[in-house]
N, C-alpha and C positions, 0 to 999 in steps of 0.2 A: 124538551124542557117543559116543566109544568107551569101553568098560568100563575099560581100564587107566588112562585119564585120570581118570575119576570116582573110582576107587579111590585113585589118587595124591592127588587133592584131599581126599578124606575123611581119608586118613592124615595129610596135611599139617595139616588143620584140627584133628585130634585131637592132633597133636604141639604145635601152637600153644596149644591149650587146656591141655594138660598143662604146658607151659612157664609159662603165666600163672598157673595154679593153684598150681604148686609155688612160684613166686616170691612169690605173695601169702601163702602159708602161712609162708614163710621171713621175710617182712617182719613179719607178725603175731607170730611167735615172737620176733624180735629186739626188737620194741616191748615185749613182756612183760619181756625181760631189762633193757631200758633203764628201764622203769617200776619194776622191782624195785630197780635201782641207785639210783633217785631216793628210794625209801623208805629205803634204806640210808644215803644221805647225810643225810636228815633225822633218822633214828634216831641216827646218830653225832653229829649236832649236839646233839641232846637229851642224849645220854649225856655229852657234853663239858660241858654246862651244869650238870649235876646236882651234881658236886663243889662248885662255887661256891655253889649253892643250899644244899646241906647245911651248908657252913661258915658261911654267913650265918645260917641258922636255929639252928645249934648254939650260937652265941654267945648267943642269947636263951633257948633251951629245952634246957639241958644235961641235964635228967632225961628227955627223950623218946628215949632210946637205941634202943628197939625200932623206932620209926618210921624212924630213920636206918639201922639195920641192914637193914630190909626194902628200903629204897631202894638201898642199896649192893649187896645180893644181887641185886635185880632188874636193876640196871645191869650187874652182872657177867654175868648170864644173857643179857642183850641182846647184849653184846659177843661171847659165845660162839655165839650162834644162827647157823645157816648156811642152813637151808631156809626157804622162805616160812612153812611151818607153825610151825617153831621160832621164827622171828622174830615171828610173830603172837602166839604164846603168851607169849614174853618181853616183848613190847610190852604185852600186857594186864596182866601182873604189874607192870610198871613204871608203867603208868598208875594202877593201884590204889595203889601205894606213894606216888606223887607226890600223889595225892588226900589221903593221910594227912598228908603233910608240909604241904600247904596248910591242912588242917584244924587241925594243930598251930599254924600261924602265926596262925590266927584268934584263938587264945587270948592272943596277945601283941600288944597295940596298938602298942607301940613298934616291934616287928618289922614289922608291917603298914605302918607309916609310913616305914620305912627306905628311902632312895633305892636302895640296893644291892639290897634284897629286891624292891622294886617293879620295878626294871630287869630283874632275873632272872626275875621272874614274867611280865613282858611278853615277854621273849625266849622263855620256855617256851610261853607262849600262842601266840605267832607260830609257833613250831616245831610245836606240836600242830596248828595249822591247816594247816601245810604237810604234815605227816604224813597228816592226814586227806585232803587233796587228792591226795597221792601214792598213798595206798591206793585211793582212788576211781579214779584214772587207771589204776593197775595192774589193778584188778578189771574195769574197762571193756575193757581190752586182753585180759585173760584170757577174758572173755565173747565178744568178737569172734573170738578164736582158736579157743576150744573150739567155738563155733557153726560155724565154718568147717570144722573137721575132722570134724564130726558130720553135716554136711548133704551130701546127694547132689548132684552126683557127686564133689565134692571129697574126700569121705570115702574113696573108693576109692584115690585117689592119696595121701591122708594115711596110710592104712594101708600102702600099698606102700612109702612112703619113711620110715616110722617116726615120724611126728609123733604125739606123745603129749599127752593132756589135761594142762593146767596147773592148779595149785591156786589157789583164791582166797585172798586175804589176809583171814581172817575173825576176828571178835571172838568169844571164848568167852562162853558164858552167864554164867560167874562174873564176868567183867570188866564186864558190863553192870549188875551190882548196885551200889547206892549204898554207898559206903564210910562206915562209922560209926566215929567215933573218940570214945572216952570218956576223961575225965580224972578 
């Protein structure tokens, strides 16, 4: 075989490899965007349910103003969050505030038996499960993407084309603590 043909084949193989590597990195990056948008959908669903939950609980527990204010502030922070890190922080605050509301509800047997409250609680539980799944899906995609851009030889092309590491959607240590409500 002649040398120009071998060089042409090697260059062609290198270009095909570059093409497939670039496309796979683009697909992984787009999956992260899609996964983050799914988290946004579920977080929005939850923030839409919260005013109804607060109004239902307020009717029974008028003197629990501080808990309602925390939930309202956490909801506002969630709506303002833009980056995955801000969303994770706001989500953690909201989860803690919601735990307080449910703890308040425990003190009111009539509220716990209310169909409206039970339906809202079920909706929120379902939404929390969806948020958890969406976060897991997002983080799995971030792991695959980040691993791809850090492994050889894809890392060479990732650096050339400006592919940057993505952030995981993480829970802060403070949000992992148990919420204590005292009456």
